KEFI-374647 format. One record per residue (C-alpha): residue number from 1; chain; residue in one letter; x, y, z. Coordinates in steps of 0.02 Angstrom, whole numbers, plus 32768, in hexadecimal, padded with zeros to 4 digits. Layout:
! residues N
+-----+-------+------+------+------+------+
:  nr : kette : rest :   xx :   yy :   zz :
+-----+-------+------+------+------+------+
: NUM :     A :    a :    X :    Y :    Z :
...
+-----+-------+------+------+------+------+
This chain:
! residues 190
+-----+-------+------+------+------+------+
:  nr : kette : rest :   xx :   yy :   zz :
+-----+-------+------+------+------+------+
:   1 :     A :    m : F108 : 4A13 : E33A :
:   2 :     A :    k : F15E : 499F : E3BA :
:   3 :     A :    p : F1E2 : 492D : E368 :
:   4 :     A :    t : F1CB : 4877 : E37F :
:   5 :     A :    s : F237 : 47DD : E36F :
:   6 :     A :    h : F1BE : 479D : E2E9 :
:   7 :     A :    p : F181 : 481E : E272 :
:   8 :     A :    e : F0CE : 4817 : E240 :
:   9 :     A :    v : F0B0 : 4807 : E183 :
:  10 :     A :    l : F021 : 486E : E147 :
:  11 :     A :    p : EFCF : 4874 : E09D :
:  12 :     A :    p : EFF1 : 490A : E02A :
:  13 :     A :    g : EF8B : 49A4 : E04C :
:  14 :     A :    t : EF6B : 4976 : E108 :
:  15 :     A :    p : EF6E : 4A18 : E16E :
:  16 :     A :    l : EFEF : 4A1D : E1FA :
:  17 :     A :    p : EFDB : 4A68 : E2A3 :
:  18 :     A :    d : F04E : 4AF8 : E271 :
:  19 :     A :    d : EFE5 : 4B23 : E1DD :
:  20 :     A :    p : EF6A : 4BB8 : E1ED :
:  21 :     A :    g : EEB3 : 4B7A : E1FB :
:  22 :     A :    f : EEE7 : 4ACA : E23A :
:  23 :     A :    q : EE55 : 4A76 : E28E :
:  24 :     A :    s : EE7F : 49DE : E2FA :
:  25 :     A :    p : EDFA : 4955 : E311 :
:  26 :     A :    h : EDF5 : 498C : E3CA :
:  27 :     A :    s : EDCC : 4A3A : E39E :
:  28 :     A :    l : ED34 : 4A0F : E33B :
:  29 :     A :    r : ECCB : 49DE : E3D3 :
:  30 :     A :    p : ECCD : 4A8B : E425 :
:  31 :     A :    r : ECB9 : 4AEA : E386 :
:  32 :     A :    h : EC29 : 4A74 : E352 :
:  33 :     A :    a : EBDB : 4A84 : E3F9 :
:  34 :     A :    s : EBEA : 4B43 : E402 :
:  35 :     A :    f : EB8E : 4B51 : E35A :
:  36 :     A :    w : EAFD : 4AD6 : E369 :
:  37 :     A :    f : EAEE : 4ADF : E427 :
:  38 :     A :    d : EAFF : 4B94 : E451 :
:  39 :     A :    d : EA9E : 4BE3 : E4DB :
:  40 :     A :    e : EA2A : 4C41 : E46E :
:  41 :     A :    r : E9EE : 4B9F : E409 :
:  42 :     A :    l : E9E2 : 4B37 : E4A9 :
:  43 :     A :    e : E97A : 4BC0 : E500 :
:  44 :     A :    l : E909 : 4BC8 : E462 :
:  45 :     A :    l : E8F5 : 4B08 : E468 :
:  46 :     A :    s : E8C8 : 4B08 : E51E :
:  47 :     A :    h : E84E : 4B93 : E4FF :
:  48 :     A :    w : E7FC : 4B40 : E46E :
:  49 :     A :    l : E7ED : 4A99 : E4C9 :
:  50 :     A :    d : E7B8 : 4ADA : E574 :
:  51 :     A :    d : E768 : 4B83 : E571 :
:  52 :     A :    c : E746 : 4BD5 : E4CA :
:  53 :     A :    f : E686 : 4BD9 : E4D4 :
:  54 :     A :    h : E617 : 4C3B : E54F :
:  55 :     A :    i : E563 : 4C31 : E55F :
:  56 :     A :    p : E523 : 4CDF : E599 :
:  57 :     A :    g : E4D8 : 4CD4 : E647 :
:  58 :     A :    l : E53D : 4C3E : E676 :
:  59 :     A :    p : E5D0 : 4C4D : E6EC :
:  60 :     A :    f : E63F : 4BD2 : E690 :
:  61 :     A :    r : E69B : 4BBD : E5EF :
:  62 :     A :    f : E6B6 : 4B19 : E589 :
:  63 :     A :    g : E719 : 4AE8 : E4F0 :
:  64 :     A :    i : E70E : 4A6D : E467 :
:  65 :     A :    d : E74A : 49E2 : E4DC :
:  66 :     A :    a : E696 : 49E4 : E51D :
:  67 :     A :    f : E64B : 49C8 : E46F :
:  68 :     A :    i : E6C9 : 4949 : E437 :
:  69 :     A :    g : E6B0 : 48EB : E4DC :
:  70 :     A :    l : E5F2 : 48D3 : E4B0 :
:  71 :     A :    i : E628 : 484C : E42F :
:  72 :     A :    p : E618 : 47AA : E48E :
:  73 :     A :    g : E6C0 : 4753 : E4B1 :
:  74 :     A :    l : E720 : 47AA : E429 :
:  75 :     A :    g : E70A : 4861 : E45D :
:  76 :     A :    d : E768 : 4856 : E4FF :
:  77 :     A :    l : E7F5 : 47F8 : E4B7 :
:  78 :     A :    l : E808 : 487B : E42B :
:  79 :     A :    t : E805 : 4907 : E4A3 :
:  80 :     A :    g : E884 : 48A7 : E512 :
:  81 :     A :    l : E8F5 : 489D : E484 :
:  82 :     A :    l : E8E1 : 495A : E45B :
:  83 :     A :    t : E90C : 4978 : E511 :
:  84 :     A :    c : E9AE : 491A : E501 :
:  85 :     A :    i : E9F5 : 499F : E48C :
:  86 :     A :    i : EA11 : 4A10 : E527 :
:  87 :     A :    l : EA5E : 4979 : E582 :
:  88 :     A :    l : EAD7 : 4959 : E4EE :
:  89 :     A :    a : EB00 : 4A14 : E4EC :
:  90 :     A :    g : EB32 : 4A06 : E5A7 :
:  91 :     A :    w : EBA0 : 496E : E57E :
:  92 :     A :    m : EBF1 : 49CB : E4EF :
:  93 :     A :    r : EC1A : 4A5C : E55C :
:  94 :     A :    g : EC67 : 49EA : E5E0 :
:  95 :     A :    l : EBE8 : 49FB : E670 :
:  96 :     A :    p : EC05 : 498D : E706 :
:  97 :     A :    y : EBBA : 48DE : E70A :
:  98 :     A :    v : EB50 : 490A : E79F :
:  99 :     A :    t : EAFE : 4995 : E73E :
: 100 :     A :    l : EAEC : 4928 : E6A6 :
: 101 :     A :    l : EA96 : 489F : E714 :
: 102 :     A :    r : EA20 : 4921 : E75B :
: 103 :     A :    m : E9F2 : 495E : E6A6 :
: 104 :     A :    l : E9DA : 48A4 : E67C :
: 105 :     A :    a : E96E : 488A : E714 :
: 106 :     A :    n : E8FF : 4923 : E6E4 :
: 107 :     A :    i : E8E8 : 48D2 : E636 :
: 108 :     A :    g : E8C1 : 4828 : E67F :
: 109 :     A :    i : E842 : 486A : E6F7 :
: 110 :     A :    d : E7EB : 48CE : E664 :
: 111 :     A :    v : E7E3 : 4836 : E5F8 :
: 112 :     A :    l : E7AE : 47B8 : E678 :
: 113 :     A :    i : E723 : 4820 : E6CC :
: 114 :     A :    g : E6FC : 4876 : E625 :
: 115 :     A :    a : E6CA : 47CA : E5DD :
: 116 :     A :    i : E639 : 47BB : E65F :
: 117 :     A :    p : E59A : 47F1 : E600 :
: 118 :     A :    i : E54E : 489A : E62A :
: 119 :     A :    l : E5A8 : 48AE : E6CC :
: 120 :     A :    g : E652 : 48A1 : E677 :
: 121 :     A :    d : E61F : 4928 : E5F5 :
: 122 :     A :    a : E5F7 : 499A : E68B :
: 123 :     A :    f : E69F : 496D : E6D5 :
: 124 :     A :    d : E6F4 : 4998 : E634 :
: 125 :     A :    i : E6AF : 4A4A : E63B :
: 126 :     A :    a : E6EA : 4A62 : E6F0 :
: 127 :     A :    w : E794 : 4A04 : E6F3 :
: 128 :     A :    k : E7EC : 4A5D : E660 :
: 129 :     A :    p : E889 : 49F7 : E658 :
: 130 :     A :    n : E8DA : 4A63 : E5C8 :
: 131 :     A :    r : E8CD : 4B00 : E633 :
: 132 :     A :    r : E91B : 4AA0 : E6C6 :
: 133 :     A :    n : E9A1 : 4A57 : E666 :
: 134 :     A :    f : E9CC : 4AF8 : E60E :
: 135 :     A :    a : E9D0 : 4B4E : E6B7 :
: 136 :     A :    l : EA4D : 4AC2 : E6F9 :
: 137 :     A :    l : EAB0 : 4ADA : E65E :
: 138 :     A :    q : EABD : 4B9A : E67B :
: 139 :     A :    r : EADF : 4B8C : E72D :
: 140 :     A :    h : EB6F : 4B0B : E716 :
: 141 :     A :    i : EBBA : 4B72 : E689 :
: 142 :     A :    a : EBC0 : 4C0F : E6FC :
: 143 :     A :    e : EC00 : 4BA9 : E78D :
: 144 :     A :    p : EC6F : 4B1D : E741 :
: 145 :     A :    r : EC88 : 4A7C : E7AA :
: 146 :     A :    r : EC29 : 4AB7 : E83B :
: 147 :     A :    h : EB9C : 4A4E : E87D :
: 148 :     A :    k : EB19 : 4A8C : E8E8 :
: 149 :     A :    w : EAD4 : 4A1F : E979 :
: 150 :     A :    r : EA31 : 4A1B : E917 :
: 151 :     A :    d : EA89 : 49B9 : E889 :
: 152 :     A :    w : EABF : 4933 : E8FD :
: 153 :     A :    a : EA19 : 4932 : E95F :
: 154 :     A :    f : E9B8 : 491D : E8BB :
: 155 :     A :    l : EA26 : 4891 : E883 :
: 156 :     A :    l : EA1C : 4832 : E928 :
: 157 :     A :    t : E960 : 4842 : E932 :
: 158 :     A :    l : E954 : 4808 : E881 :
: 159 :     A :    a : E9C1 : 4775 : E8A9 :
: 160 :     A :    g : E953 : 4754 : E93E :
: 161 :     A :    v : E8B1 : 4759 : E8D2 :
: 162 :     A :    v : E8FF : 46E8 : E84E :
: 163 :     A :    m : E92E : 466E : E8D6 :
: 164 :     A :    l : E87E : 4671 : E91B :
: 165 :     A :    l : E837 : 465A : E870 :
: 166 :     A :    f : E89C : 45BF : E857 :
: 167 :     A :    a : E877 : 4581 : E902 :
: 168 :     A :    a : E7BC : 459C : E8FF :
: 169 :     A :    p : E78F : 4502 : E88D :
: 170 :     A :    l : E7F9 : 4493 : E900 :
: 171 :     A :    i : E7AA : 44D3 : E99C :
: 172 :     A :    v : E6FB : 44B9 : E950 :
: 173 :     A :    l : E72B : 440E : E913 :
: 174 :     A :    l : E76A : 43E4 : E9C1 :
: 175 :     A :    l : E6CA : 4428 : EA11 :
: 176 :     A :    i : E662 : 43BB : E998 :
: 177 :     A :    l : E6C5 : 4323 : E9C3 :
: 178 :     A :    i : E6B5 : 4341 : EA79 :
: 179 :     A :    w : E5F8 : 4356 : EA69 :
: 180 :     A :    l : E5E8 : 42BB : E9FE :
: 181 :     A :    l : E648 : 4251 : EA7C :
: 182 :     A :    t : E5E5 : 4289 : EB11 :
: 183 :     A :    h : E542 : 427B : EAB0 :
: 184 :     A :    f : E574 : 41D1 : EA73 :
: 185 :     A :    q : E5A7 : 419F : EB2B :
: 186 :     A :    m : E4FE : 41D8 : EB6D :
: 187 :     A :    h : E495 : 417C : EAF3 :
: 188 :     A :    a : E4FF : 40DD : EAF4 :
: 189 :     A :    g : E506 : 40D1 : EBAC :
: 190 :     A :    f : E5BB : 40C9 : EBC0 :
+-----+-------+------+------+------+------+
């Protein structure tokens, strides 16, 4: 233990860093993460949510995400929350922010498009955000702190789409105003 000019007063029975079995508050996060968010549990979660069922004769698999997503409104929100478990595991393991943002984008796409009746349920079966996020987690654990050009391209494309989504109502409003002004001028004789 490093001597300081002002000694810290600890209550009786408090373990010191020199004591065997000492657990600092900072060591709880990795130990906790390795227990609850190990690869086996996360892979099992992604399997159950995305591809645990197979109908003979059909070329695709689906998970309980497809069934829960059938509940209007609430289903996609619940599966989105379950999908956040893999995102949380990535954060607990110290994944780079660009990877976490990509994982979050996979969840957001699943929740937003999955909320569309019928089409969204079909999209849920094909998109498989849990498998995608688990693959991102595995790739970045194997190659720490290395971003591929696909990560950055995905985020830039996503940012462009979000900007278009925010700009679309403004563009439509502007077009309506222009049409109204020209229509009003034609009928008013200006």
